[in-house]
matplotlib code that plots the C-alpha trace (Angstrom):
import matplotlib.pyplot as plt

x = [-38.0, -35.7, -32.1, -33.0, -35.8, -33.5, -30.7, -32.8, -32.4, -35.9, -36.9, -40.1, -41.8, -43.8, -44.1, -42.7, -39.2, -37.6, -35.9, -33.8, -34.3, -30.8, -29.4, -31.3, -31.8, -34.2, -37.4, -39.0, -35.5, -34.4, -32.7, -34.2, -31.9, -33.1, -31.7, -30.5, -28.3, -27.1, -26.2, -24.4, -22.3, -21.5, -20.4, -18.1, -16.6, -16.0, -14.5, -12.1, -10.9, -7.9, -6.8, -7.1, -5.2, -2.3, -2.2, -2.5, 0.0, 2.8, 5.5, 8.3, 9.8, 12.8, 14.0, 16.1, 14.9, 17.0, 16.0, 16.0, 18.8, 21.0, 20.3, 21.1, 24.5, 25.3, 24.5, 26.5, 29.5, 29.6, 28.5, 27.4, 23.8, 21.0, 17.7, 14.4, 11.1, 8.3, 5.5, 3.5, 5.1, 2.8, 3.9, 7.5, 7.2, 5.9, 9.1, 11.6, 14.9, 17.6, 18.8, 16.1, 15.1, 11.3, 10.2, 6.5, 5.2, 4.1, 3.2, 6.3, 9.5, 11.6, 15.4, 14.5, 12.9, 16.2, 18.8, 20.4, 20.7, 23.9, 23.3, 26.4, 25.4, 23.4, 19.8, 17.3, 13.6, 11.0, 7.3, 4.7, 2.6, 2.9, 3.8, 4.9, 6.1, 4.1, 5.0, 8.6, 9.1, 7.5, 9.8, 12.7, 11.7, 11.4, 14.8, 16.3, 14.8, 16.4, 19.8, 20.2, 22.0, 22.1, 18.5, 16.9, 13.6, 13.4, 11.4, 8.3, 7.8, 9.9, 9.6, 7.3, 9.9, 12.6, 10.7, 9.7, 13.4, 14.2, 16.4, 16.9, 14.3, 14.1, 11.2]
y = [-11.5, -13.5, -12.6, -11.7, -9.3, -7.6, -7.0, -5.4, -1.7, -0.3, 3.2, 4.6, 8.0, 9.8, 13.0, 15.1, 13.5, 10.2, 7.8, 4.7, 1.7, 0.5, -1.9, -3.8, -1.8, -1.2, 0.0, -2.6, -4.0, -1.0, 2.3, 5.1, 7.6, 10.6, 11.0, 14.5, 13.0, 10.3, 12.9, 15.0, 12.0, 11.2, 14.8, 14.8, 11.5, 12.7, 16.0, 14.1, 11.8, 13.9, 14.3, 10.6, 9.8, 12.0, 10.4, 6.8, 7.5, 9.0, 8.2, 10.1, 11.3, 12.6, 9.0, 7.9, 5.0, 2.1, -0.2, -3.9, -4.1, -1.7, -3.7, -7.0, -5.5, -4.3, -7.8, -9.5, -7.2, -8.1, -4.7, -4.9, -4.0, -4.6, -5.5, -4.9, -6.5, -4.2, -6.7, -8.6, -11.9, -14.1, -12.4, -12.4, -16.2, -16.8, -15.4, -12.6, -11.3, -13.6, -12.5, -9.8, -9.0, -8.8, -5.5, -5.2, -1.7, 0.0, 3.5, 4.0, 2.1, 2.1, 1.6, -1.7, -2.8, -2.1, -2.8, -5.5, -3.3, -1.3, 2.4, 2.8, 0.3, 0.9, -0.1, -0.9, -1.3, -2.9, -3.8, -4.8, -1.6, -0.5, 3.0, 5.2, 2.3, 3.7, 1.1, 0.8, 4.6, 5.2, 2.6, 4.2, 7.7, 6.4, 4.8, 8.1, 9.8, 7.2, 8.1, 5.7, 7.8, 5.6, 4.4, 3.7, 2.3, -0.5, 1.2, -0.3, -3.1, -3.9, -7.6, -8.4, -7.2, -9.0, -12.3, -11.7, -11.1, -14.5, -13.1, -15.3, -15.4, -17.6, -18.8]
z = [7.9, 5.5, 4.7, 1.1, 2.0, 4.7, 2.2, -0.5, -1.2, -1.7, -2.9, -1.5, -2.0, 0.6, 2.5, -0.4, -0.4, -1.5, 0.9, 0.6, 2.9, 3.6, 6.1, 8.9, 12.1, 14.9, 13.2, 10.9, 10.2, 8.0, 8.4, 6.2, 4.7, 2.7, -0.8, 0.2, 2.9, 0.6, -2.1, 0.5, 1.6, -2.1, -2.8, 0.3, -0.8, -4.3, -3.1, -0.8, -3.5, -4.7, -1.1, -0.4, -3.5, -2.5, 0.9, -0.5, -3.3, -1.1, -3.6, -1.8, -5.0, -3.1, -2.6, -5.5, -7.7, -8.9, -11.8, -11.6, -14.0, -11.9, -8.8, -10.6, -11.7, -8.2, -6.8, -9.5, -9.0, -5.3, -4.0, -0.3, -0.6, 1.9, 0.2, 2.1, 1.0, 2.3, 1.5, 4.1, 5.3, 3.2, 0.0, 1.1, 1.7, -1.9, -3.3, -2.7, -4.0, -2.7, 0.8, 1.1, 4.6, 5.3, 6.8, 6.1, 5.7, 8.9, 9.8, 12.0, 11.6, 14.8, 15.4, 17.0, 13.7, 11.8, 14.5, 12.3, 9.2, 9.1, 8.4, 6.3, 3.6, 0.4, 1.2, -1.5, -0.6, -2.8, -2.7, -5.3, -5.1, -8.7, -10.0, -7.1, -5.1, -2.1, 0.6, -0.3, -0.8, 2.6, 4.3, 2.5, 3.7, 7.2, 7.0, 5.8, 8.8, 11.1, 9.7, 6.8, 4.1, 1.0, 0.6, -2.8, -4.0, -6.6, -9.4, -10.8, -12.0, -8.9, -7.8, -10.7, -13.2, -11.3, -11.5, -15.2, -16.0, -14.6, -11.8, -8.8, -6.0, -3.0, -0.9]

ax = plt.figure().add_subplot(projection="3d")
ax.plot(x, y, z, "-o")
ax.set_aspect("equal")
plt.show()
């Protein structure tokens, strides 16, 4: 059986119910799934969407935000600020705020991950996640739970806005 015929989705009727032939498997190369089962799966997925959205958009609104203009003023005035880029290393390497430390998002930040970051300094975390700043706000919340007292999130448009404003970045 060719690749094209194996990847087709076919509808067949028979025995009083409708079925879909889906992906290749044991019997005749296709798995048969009743429309009732498929509808149930779709209903469950739709019902879970609001919960998944809350989990994925954990914006940690309790963490204060700072605008790109405010951060630029702090840097220009010589304020001792630690800047953390929460993006993956490949995005960090494409361009980041000057002197930013790369700490890609992870589910659990440990003291070992942040041993070189003084807990008594202002820490500003950013990502490029858009409104809600989910990765940076999660890292900021984790830092707060590790004893960092002055942690802020760079508000959206975050690094995009920083670059669009012509503020310095390094690669």
